[in-house]
N, C-alpha and C positions, 0 to 999 in steps of 0.2 A: 504494500500500500504506500502511496506517495505521501511525503510529509509537506508538500507544497499545498497552499490553499487552492481550492477549485477555481477554474477559470470562470470569469463572469464579472459583472459590474458591481457586485455587492462589496461589503467591507472585506478587505483582505483579498480582493479579486485581482485579476490580471492588471487592470487599469491602475490600481493603487501600487502594485509591485513595480510597474513601469515608472510611475512618478517617483517612487523611492529610489529606483536605480538612477533616474535622471538627477535627482538631488545628490546622490553619492558621486556621480560623475562630475557634476558641477563643483562639488567640494574638492575633489581630487584635482581638478583643473586649477582651482584657485590656489591650492597648495603648490602645485607644480609651477604656476606663474610666480608665486612669491619666492620659491626656491631659485628660479632662474634670475629674478630681479635681485635677490639678496646675496646669492653665492656665485652663480655662473658669470653674470655680466661683470661684476668687479674683478673676478679672476682673469677673465679674457682681456679686460682693459689693462690690468697690470702686466700681463704677459705680452700684450701687443706693444705697450710702451717700451718694455725691455727689449723686445725684438727690433723696434724702430731705432732705439739707441745703438744697438749692435750694428745694424746696417749703416747707420749714419757714421759710426766710427770707422767701419770698413771703407766707406766711400771717402772719408777724410784722409785715411792712410793712402788710398789709391791716388787721390789728387796730389798728395804730398810727393809720392813717387814720380808722378808725371811732371811735377814742377822741378824735380831734381835732374831729370833727363834733359840733356841739351836738345834744342830744336834742330831737326834735320829736315830741310825741305824735301818733298818727294822728288824722286828722280823721274825724268820723262821716260815714257815707255820705250823699250827697244824695238826698232823696226823688225818685222819678221824676216827670217832668212829666206832669200829667194834663189 
């Protein structure tokens, strides 16, 4: 024998179970959104800032190396051998 209430529109029926399920889903969604706002977004922001600083430092070092190399104008292309 099933422990679920019988289908129907009466108290404890299918309609009420669906409403309860919807309320539970909405509550879980609110909890998930709060978690994303409180934990995930700040962590992503912190890690993104650190990554940008690392990339910026690498670009600065690359630019410094380019500054240290003497400028050599490009050579004209060699004519093809005929």
